[in-house]
KEKE-3310 file (N, C-alpha, C; in steps of 0.2 Angstrom, whole numbers, plus 5000, padded with zeros to 4 digits):
npx = (5378:5385:5395:5404:5416:5430:5441:5455:5464:5468:5473:5485:5496:5500:5497:5490:5492:5488:5480:5465:5456:5442:5433:5421:5418:5425:5424:5434:5443:5453:5468:5480:5494:5505:5523:5537:5548:5543:5530:5531:5529:5512:5513:5518:5509:5496:5500:5504:5491:5485:5491:5489:5477:5475:5482:5473:5463:5465:5467:5463:5455:5444:5442:5443:5452:5459:5471:5485:5487:5482:5494:5504:5499:5503:5518:5520:5518:5526:5539:5534:5535:5548:5555:5549:5554:5569:5569:5567:5576:5570:5560:5565:5568:5554:5539:5526:5512:5501:5485:5474:5458:5447:5433:5425:5412:5407:5417:5432:5447:5463:5476:5492:5504:5513:5506:5495:5476:5463:5447:5434:5418:5406:5388:5391:5403:5422:5434:5453:5459:5472:5490:5500:5514:5525:5540:5535:5525:5534:5540:5530:5522:5535:5534:5543:5537:5519:5504:5497:5508:5513:5503:5510:5522:5538:5543:5533:5528:5538:5540:5542:5540:5539:5530:5540:5552:5562:5568:5562:5548:5536:5525:5508:5495:5477:5460:5445:5430:5414:5398:5380:5379:5388:5402:5415:5429:5443:5457:5470:5482:5481:5466:5468:5477:5471:5459:5454:5450:5438:5432:5429:5421:5408:5407:5402:5391:5383:5378:5366:5370:5378:5387:5387:5391:5406:5409:5408:5419:5428:5427:5429:5441:5449:5444:5452:5464:5470:5482:5487:5484:5468:5460:5447:5438:5425:5412:5397:5393)
npy = (4559:4566:4568:4577:4578:4586:4588:4594:4597:4612:4627:4630:4619:4603:4590:4582:4580:4580:4571:4561:4555:4547:4539:4532:4522:4518:4532:4541:4554:4564:4573:4577:4582:4581:4583:4581:4578:4571:4565:4562:4567:4566:4551:4549:4555:4549:4537:4538:4540:4529:4520:4525:4522:4511:4505:4510:4505:4491:4493:4502:4508:4501:4513:4528:4538:4537:4543:4538:4527:4534:4543:4533:4528:4539:4539:4526:4529:4540:4533:4524:4531:4536:4526:4520:4531:4528:4516:4520:4530:4541:4545:4551:4563:4566:4570:4574:4584:4580:4578:4572:4568:4560:4554:4550:4545:4558:4566:4575:4568:4573:4572:4581:4588:4597:4610:4608:4610:4609:4614:4618:4623:4631:4635:4652:4653:4651:4639:4636:4622:4616:4621:4628:4621:4630:4640:4653:4654:4651:4665:4673:4669:4672:4687:4691:4695:4703:4695:4700:4702:4690:4682:4686:4683:4678:4667:4658:4645:4636:4622:4618:4605:4590:4574:4561:4568:4567:4555:4554:4561:4575:4576:4584:4583:4584:4585:4586:4592:4588:4594:4593:4596:4604:4608:4599:4605:4601:4603:4608:4617:4625:4628:4637:4644:4656:4660:4669:4664:4669:4671:4657:4652:4664:4659:4645:4647:4653:4644:4630:4616:4603:4601:4610:4622:4616:4615:4631:4635:4630:4636:4649:4648:4645:4654:4665:4663:4651:4641:4630:4613:4609:4604:4600:4592:4592:4589:4584:4584)
npz = (5915:5901:5887:5874:5862:5851:5840:5829:5816:5811:5804:5799:5803:5796:5802:5814:5829:5841:5852:5859:5875:5877:5889:5895:5903:5914:5917:5914:5907:5896:5888:5877:5868:5858:5853:5840:5827:5812:5813:5823:5837:5836:5838:5851:5859:5856:5862:5876:5880:5879:5885:5897:5900:5899:5909:5919:5920:5923:5936:5943:5957:5970:5978:5990:5984:5970:5968:5969:5959:5946:5946:5946:5932:5924:5925:5921:5906:5902:5904:5894:5882:5880:5879:5867:5859:5859:5849:5838:5829:5821:5830:5840:5852:5854:5862:5873:5881:5891:5900:5913:5918:5931:5936:5952:5960:5969:5964:5958:5950:5946:5934:5929:5916:5909:5895:5891:5897:5910:5915:5925:5924:5933:5935:5934:5936:5931:5932:5932:5932:5930:5930:5919:5914:5907:5903:5901:5910:5921:5923:5924:5937:5944:5944:5933:5920:5915:5914:5904:5896:5894:5885:5873:5870:5864:5868:5874:5871:5875:5884:5902:5908:5902:5895:5892:5890:5900:5913:5923:5928:5933:5941:5941:5952:5959:5967:5969:5973:5964:5959:5952:5935:5935:5923:5914:5906:5895:5886:5873:5871:5857:5859:5871:5868:5860:5868:5882:5898:5902:5890:5885:5894:5892:5878:5881:5890:5882:5872:5867:5870:5874:5861:5854:5860:5860:5848:5847:5853:5848:5832:5836:5840:5826:5819:5826:5820:5822:5823:5828:5830:5839:5850:5861:5875:5882:5896:5905:5922)
capx = (5383:5385:5401:5407:5423:5431:5449:5455:5470:5470:5474:5491:5499:5498:5496:5487:5498:5484:5474:5461:5452:5435:5431:5415:5417:5429:5424:5440:5444:5461:5469:5487:5497:5512:5529:5543:5545:5543:5524:5533:5521:5508:5515:5518:5502:5492:5504:5503:5484:5485:5495:5486:5468:5476:5485:5469:5457:5467:5473:5459:5453:5437:5444:5442:5456:5463:5477:5490:5484:5484:5501:5507:5498:5505:5524:5520:5515:5532:5543:5532:5536:5554:5556:5548:5559:5575:5568:5565:5577:5566:5557:5571:5564:5546:5536:5519:5508:5494:5480:5469:5453:5444:5427:5425:5408:5406:5424:5436:5453:5466:5485:5495:5509:5513:5502:5486:5472:5457:5443:5427:5414:5401:5385:5392:5412:5428:5441:5456:5460:5478:5493:5503:5522:5530:5543:5531:5521:5537:5540:5524:5523:5539:5534:5546:5532:5515:5500:5496:5512:5514:5499:5514:5529:5541:5544:5527:5526:5542:5537:5546:5540:5534:5531:5545:5558:5566:5566:5558:5544:5535:5517:5503:5487:5472:5456:5441:5424:5410:5390:5377:5376:5395:5406:5423:5433:5448:5458:5475:5483:5476:5461:5469:5480:5467:5454:5454:5445:5431:5429:5427:5414:5404:5404:5399:5384:5376:5375:5362:5371:5386:5390:5386:5397:5411:5409:5407:5424:5434:5425:5432:5448:5451:5442:5458:5470:5470:5488:5489:5479:5466:5457:5441:5433:5416:5408:5392:5390)
capy = (4560:4568:4574:4578:4578:4588:4587:4600:4599:4619:4629:4629:4611:4597:4584:4582:4578:4579:4565:4562:4547:4546:4531:4531:4514:4521:4539:4545:4558:4566:4576:4576:4587:4578:4586:4581:4579:4564:4563:4557:4570:4561:4543:4550:4558:4541:4531:4542:4540:4521:4519:4528:4522:4502:4504:4513:4499:4486:4494:4507:4503:4504:4516:4535:4540:4533:4548:4534:4525:4540:4545:4527:4526:4543:4539:4523:4534:4544:4527:4521:4535:4535:4519:4521:4536:4525:4511:4521:4537:4548:4547:4555:4569:4567:4571:4575:4586:4575:4578:4569:4568:4554:4554:4544:4548:4567:4570:4575:4569:4575:4572:4584:4587:4601:4616:4609:4613:4608:4619:4616:4628:4630:4642:4659:4652:4646:4638:4632:4618:4615:4626:4627:4621:4634:4645:4661:4654:4653:4671:4676:4668:4676:4694:4695:4698:4702:4690:4704:4702:4681:4681:4687:4680:4674:4659:4657:4640:4633:4619:4617:4598:4585:4566:4559:4572:4564:4548:4554:4567:4579:4575:4586:4580:4587:4583:4593:4590:4590:4596:4592:4603:4606:4608:4600:4607:4598:4606:4607:4625:4628:4634:4642:4651:4661:4662:4666:4659:4672:4669:4651:4653:4665:4656:4640:4647:4654:4638:4627:4611:4602:4599:4617:4623:4612:4618:4637:4637:4625:4640:4655:4646:4645:4663:4670:4661:4642:4641:4623:4608:4612:4597:4598:4588:4595:4583:4589:4580)
capz = (5914:5895:5885:5868:5858:5844:5835:5821:5812:5811:5800:5797:5804:5792:5803:5821:5833:5848:5855:5866:5878:5882:5891:5900:5909:5922:5918:5913:5901:5896:5879:5876:5864:5855:5850:5839:5820:5807:5814:5831:5839:5836:5841:5859:5861:5856:5865:5883:5881:5878:5893:5904:5899:5900:5918:5923:5918:5927:5942:5947:5965:5973:5985:5990:5980:5963:5965:5967:5952:5941:5945:5942:5925:5920:5924:5915:5898:5903:5900:5887:5875:5883:5875:5861:5856:5858:5847:5833:5829:5818:5834:5846:5857:5854:5869:5873:5887:5895:5906:5914:5924:5933:5940:5955:5965:5969:5966:5951:5951:5940:5933:5924:5915:5900:5895:5891:5901:5913:5918:5928:5924:5938:5936:5930:5935:5925:5937:5928:5938:5930:5930:5913:5914:5904:5903:5900:5917:5929:5923:5927:5944:5948:5942:5926:5916:5918:5911:5896:5891:5891:5878:5865:5873:5859:5870:5877:5869:5878:5890:5906:5909:5895:5894:5886:5891:5905:5913:5930:5928:5940:5942:5947:5956:5962:5968:5969:5974:5959:5957:5947:5930:5933:5917:5914:5898:5893:5881:5871:5869:5852:5860:5875:5865:5858:5871:5890:5902:5902:5884:5886:5900:5889:5874:5882:5892:5877:5870:5870:5873:5873:5854:5851:5865:5858:5840:5845:5855:5841:5829:5837:5839:5821:5818:5826:5815:5820:5820:5830:5831:5843:5854:5866:5878:5885:5900:5911:5927)
cpx = (5386:5391:5399:5413:5424:5439:5452:5462:5473:5470:5479:5496:5497:5497:5493:5489:5494:5481:5472:5459:5446:5434:5425:5415:5420:5428:5431:5439:5451:5463:5478:5490:5504:5516:5534:5542:5544:5534:5527:5527:5515:5509:5515:5512:5497:5495:5502:5496:5483:5485:5490:5479:5470:5477:5478:5463:5459:5467:5466:5454:5446:5439:5441:5446:5461:5470:5483:5490:5485:5491:5506:5505:5502:5512:5523:5519:5522:5538:5542:5535:5543:5557:5556:5553:5567:5574:5568:5569:5576:5562:5561:5568:5558:5547:5530:5518:5504:5489:5474:5465:5450:5438:5425:5418:5408:5411:5427:5444:5457:5476:5487:5502:5509:5508:5494:5480:5463:5453:5437:5424:5407:5397:5389:5401:5415:5431:5444:5461:5471:5483:5499:5510:5526:5534:5541:5526:5524:5539:5534:5522:5529:5539:5540:5543:5522:5509:5500:5501:5514:5511:5502:5521:5532:5541:5538:5524:5532:5539:5542:5547:5533:5534:5535:5551:5562:5564:5562:5555:5539:5527:5512:5496:5485:5466:5450:5431:5418:5402:5385:5377:5384:5397:5413:5424:5441:5450:5465:5476:5482:5470:5464:5474:5479:5462:5455:5450:5439:5427:5425:5421:5410:5401:5402:5392:5379:5374:5371:5363:5378:5390:5390:5391:5404:5413:5411:5414:5427:5432:5429:5440:5453:5450:5447:5463:5470:5476:5491:5485:5475:5460:5452:5438:5430:5412:5403:5392:5382)
cpy = (4561:4571:4574:4579:4580:4590:4589:4600:4607:4622:4629:4621:4605:4590:4584:4577:4578:4574:4565:4555:4550:4537:4531:4526:4516:4528:4545:4549:4560:4567:4577:4581:4585:4585:4581:4579:4572:4560:4560:4561:4567:4554:4545:4554:4551:4538:4534:4538:4533:4519:4520:4525:4513:4501:4507:4508:4493:4487:4499:4503:4507:4508:4524:4538:4535:4538:4542:4530:4529:4542:4541:4527:4533:4542:4532:4527:4535:4538:4524:4524:4536:4531:4518:4525:4531:4519:4513:4529:4541:4548:4550:4561:4570:4568:4573:4579:4581:4580:4574:4567:4560:4554:4548:4548:4554:4572:4570:4573:4569:4573:4577:4586:4592:4609:4617:4609:4608:4613:4617:4623:4626:4635:4646:4659:4648:4644:4631:4628:4615:4622:4623:4628:4623:4638:4651:4661:4656:4659:4674:4676:4674:4685:4697:4698:4697:4697:4693:4700:4695:4679:4680:4686:4677:4668:4658:4649:4633:4629:4619:4609:4596:4576:4564:4562:4570:4557:4548:4561:4568:4578:4579:4583:4583:4583:4589:4589:4594:4593:4593:4599:4606:4604:4604:4600:4603:4601:4608:4617:4628:4630:4640:4647:4658:4665:4661:4664:4663:4672:4663:4651:4657:4662:4647:4642:4649:4650:4634:4619:4609:4602:4605:4622:4621:4615:4626:4639:4635:4633:4647:4653:4648:4653:4666:4667:4653:4640:4635:4619:4611:4605:4599:4592:4591:4588:4586:4582:4580)
cpz = (5906:5892:5875:5868:5851:5844:5830:5821:5813:5805:5796:5797:5796:5796:5812:5825:5842:5848:5860:5868:5879:5885:5897:5905:5915:5923:5919:5907:5899:5888:5882:5869:5862:5853:5846:5831:5818:5811:5822:5837:5841:5837:5850:5861:5862:5860:5872:5884:5883:5883:5898:5906:5902:5907:5923:5924:5923:5934:5946:5952:5967:5978:5985:5985:5977:5964:5963:5960:5946:5943:5942:5934:5920:5918:5920:5908:5898:5899:5895:5880:5877:5879:5868:5856:5855:5853:5839:5832:5826:5823:5842:5848:5857:5862:5869:5880:5888:5901:5906:5920:5927:5938:5945:5961:5964:5968:5958:5954:5946:5939:5927:5922:5909:5903:5892:5895:5905:5916:5922:5927:5930:5939:5932:5932:5933:5932:5935:5933:5938:5929:5925:5916:5908:5906:5904:5907:5923:5928:5923:5935:5948:5947:5938:5922:5917:5913:5903:5892:5889:5885:5873:5866:5866:5862:5873:5876:5872:5886:5894:5910:5903:5899:5890:5886:5894:5908:5921:5928:5933:5937:5943:5947:5958:5962:5971:5969:5967:5962:5952:5943:5929:5926:5917:5906:5898:5887:5879:5869:5864:5852:5865:5874:5859:5863:5879:5891:5902:5897:5884:5888:5895:5882:5875:5884:5888:5872:5872:5872:5873:5867:5852:5856:5862:5852:5841:5848:5850:5834:5829:5838:5831:5817:5818:5824:5816:5820:5824:5830:5837:5845:5861:5869:5882:5889:5903:5914:5930)
residu = (UNK:UNK:UNK:UNK:UNK:UNK:UNK:UNK:UNK:UNK:UNK:UNK:UNK:UNK:UNK:UNK:UNK:UNK:UNK:UNK:UNK:UNK:UNK:UNK:UNK:UNK:UNK:UNK:UNK:UNK:UNK:UNK:UNK:UNK:UNK:UNK:UNK:UNK:UNK:UNK:UNK:UNK:UNK:UNK:UNK:UNK:UNK:UNK:UNK:UNK:UNK:UNK:UNK:UNK:UNK:UNK:UNK:UNK:UNK:UNK:UNK:UNK:UNK:UNK:UNK:UNK:UNK:UNK:UNK:UNK:UNK:UNK:UNK:UNK:UNK:UNK:UNK:UNK:UNK:UNK:UNK:UNK:UNK:UNK:UNK:UNK:UNK:UNK:UNK:UNK:UNK:UNK:UNK:UNK:UNK:UNK:UNK:UNK:UNK:UNK:UNK:UNK:UNK:UNK:UNK:UNK:UNK:UNK:UNK:UNK:UNK:UNK:UNK:UNK:UNK:UNK:UNK:UNK:UNK:UNK:UNK:UNK:UNK:UNK:UNK:UNK:UNK:UNK:UNK:UNK:UNK:UNK:UNK:UNK:UNK:UNK:UNK:UNK:UNK:UNK:UNK:UNK:UNK:UNK:UNK:UNK:UNK:UNK:UNK:UNK:UNK:UNK:UNK:UNK:UNK:UNK:UNK:UNK:UNK:UNK:UNK:UNK:UNK:UNK:UNK:UNK:UNK:UNK:UNK:UNK:UNK:UNK:UNK:UNK:UNK:UNK:UNK:UNK:UNK:UNK:UNK:UNK:UNK:UNK:UNK:UNK:UNK:UNK:UNK:UNK:UNK:UNK:UNK:UNK:UNK:UNK:UNK:UNK:UNK:UNK:UNK:UNK:UNK:UNK:UNK:UNK:UNK:UNK:UNK:UNK:UNK:UNK:UNK:UNK:UNK:UNK:UNK:UNK:UNK:UNK:UNK:UNK:UNK:UNK:UNK:UNK:UNK:UNK:UNK:UNK:UNK:UNK:UNK:UNK:UNK:UNK:UNK)
# end
């Protein structure tokens, strides 16, 4: 297994509120995109990933399904963000997305809240493993607008789920088999706001290695505007 990671503040933001986690010890990979004023988004995303990593390191069982531990870890991260916001008035209202992937043997387990994404690239195909928890995605699912209209909708960044928003959070869990040479891409919406999955696939397939592939994605997002923080974790199994 090999991996690379990159995070960039982008061209318009003053602070990078994204965080990432790469923990090869337990084959854990995650990204989070924070929100909130007075640098609270940075606090929320960093705290959430710290809690998830700590919980999984302590509790990860040697079973064929770590999904319950993943779920518990995300729920504990939600509570940690809520409690931190209560302690400091300037952090009130902070929250974060989170997308977590855990490899165990020949399977990948994921937990997801928000609109950061996970993709699996296998040969010439790319599969989005996560579903965006956004108002615009709900409109697309219900037939209210087209996918093309969603790309330019003024409320495309409005989340319907995030860590730190409510005491109880709904978490999407997924389990998928993986094969040698599969690629896993975790990224925040600073990338996917500019690149469709077919473009992501083309940029990764044309790169000679992981570092070059991640660099290609970052440069393309910046060239197209780079209005948000951009975070990428790329793993080859």
